[in-house]
N, C-alpha and C positions, 0 to 999 in steps of 0.2 A: 298089459292093459292097453286098450285101444282107444284112448280119449286124448284129445288135444286140449291144452290149457291156455286160456287167455287170463293173464294175471294183471289186474288193474293196479297200477303203481304210479299214477300221475297226480294224486290229490295234493292240495295245498296244506291241509292239516292246520288251519288257522288257529285252532284252540291250543295248539302246542307252542304258540308264540315264538320265543327266541330259538327254540329247537329247530324250527323250519325256516329260519331266516335265509339259509343258503342251500337247502335241500328239500326234497319231497318227503312227506311223512313216512313212507316205507323205508327211506334211507336213514331215518333217525337212529343214532346208536342206541344199543340196548345191551347192558351188562358188559361193557368194555368193547370187545372187537366185533360183536354181532350187530345186526341191524334188524328193525322190526320185520322186514320182508323175509328174513331168514326162517321165521316160523312157518310161513306158508310154503316156502321153497323146500324146507325139510319135510313137511307133510307131503308135498308132491313127490319128492324122491322116495320117501319111505312107502308111498302108495304104489310105486311101480310105474308112475307116469313118466314119459320121456320126451315129450315135445311141449315146450312152453314159450309162448309169446308174451313178453312183458310190455304192457302198454304204458309208456311214459309220457309225461307232458310237463308238469311244473318242476323247474330246476332239476333236471335229470342227471347232471354230470356226476354228482357224488354216488348216486344209485348205479349208474352205468359202470363207474369204476369199481364199485363193490361187486357187481355181478360178473364182470369180466366175461369169460367164455362159458361160465356155468360149472367149471371144474370143481369148485368147492363143494358142490352138491352132487358130484359124479354125473353131471348132465352134459358133458362135452364128449362128442363122438359122432360116428357116422349115423347112428340110428337114434340119437337123442341130442337135445340141445336147448339152449336158452337164447332166444332172439329178441333183441330190443325192437319195439314197434312204436316209433314216435308218430304223432299226427302227420297227415299228408298235407302240409300247408303248401299253398301256392297253386294247387290244381283247381280246375273249374268247378268240380262237384264236391270238394271236400275242404275242410278247414280244421282248426283246432277241435279236439274232441269236445262235443257239447253234451256230455253225459255218458253213462254206461252204454246205452243202446247205440249211440253214434260211434263210440270207440269200437264196439264189436263190428258194426257195419263197415267202418273204414278198414277193417282187417279181415274181411271175408276171404280175400285171396290167400292169406296165411292159412286159414282153416281149410280151404279147398286144396291147397298144395299138400296138406298132410292127410287128407281123405280119411279122417277118423270117423267112427260111427257116432261118437258123442263129443261135445265140447263142454268143458267146465269153465265157468267164468268165476274167478276167485279174486278176493281182495288181498292186496299186499300190505295192508296196514292194520291187521288184526293179530292179536297174540292168542294162539290156541293150538291144540294138538288134535288132529283128526286123521283117520284112515279113510282116504277118499275111495279106496277099493270097495269098502263096505257101501258107500253111497252109490257108486256106480253099479254094484251088484243089485242093490235095491231098485235102482232106476230101471235096469234091464229086466229084472224079475217082474216088475209091474208094467212093463212095456209103456212107460210113461213118455209123454212128449217133452215134459220138463219136470225137474225135481229141484226143490229148493230146500237147503239145509238151514235150520234155524235153531236157536237155543233160548231157553227161558232165562231172563236176567231178572233177579229179584230186586225190587226197588224199595226205597224207604217209605 
């Protein structure tokens, strides 16, 4: 698979109240030793993607400790990896991430260094199972400029 992933993992998750007192929402424990971000990372690994930039911001230490080198998802090695990408504070033209588009903009160098044909921007705070290889194949088949995956959620 020839796509680079930007994994958004810097959200506050204020609706989770006490669970996010000391950590970002993607780092909230789930079923014991897992974290919410593990769902997306497992989807990435199972889809054959190998370059992941994790965009952190809010209280990232717990998340960074959990991710380590990416070895738990078989993402550590010469041709694959998980790289933590915090905001570029202190420089003239950048600051804390001001939303998704700004987070992507601040990390264009990461994307250029990996020279992939496609970039996937994924959320690290959702619980779901998806084969991204199917999504990328659909994107390529339709020669799309952008492809957005959504799902219907039934309401009351």
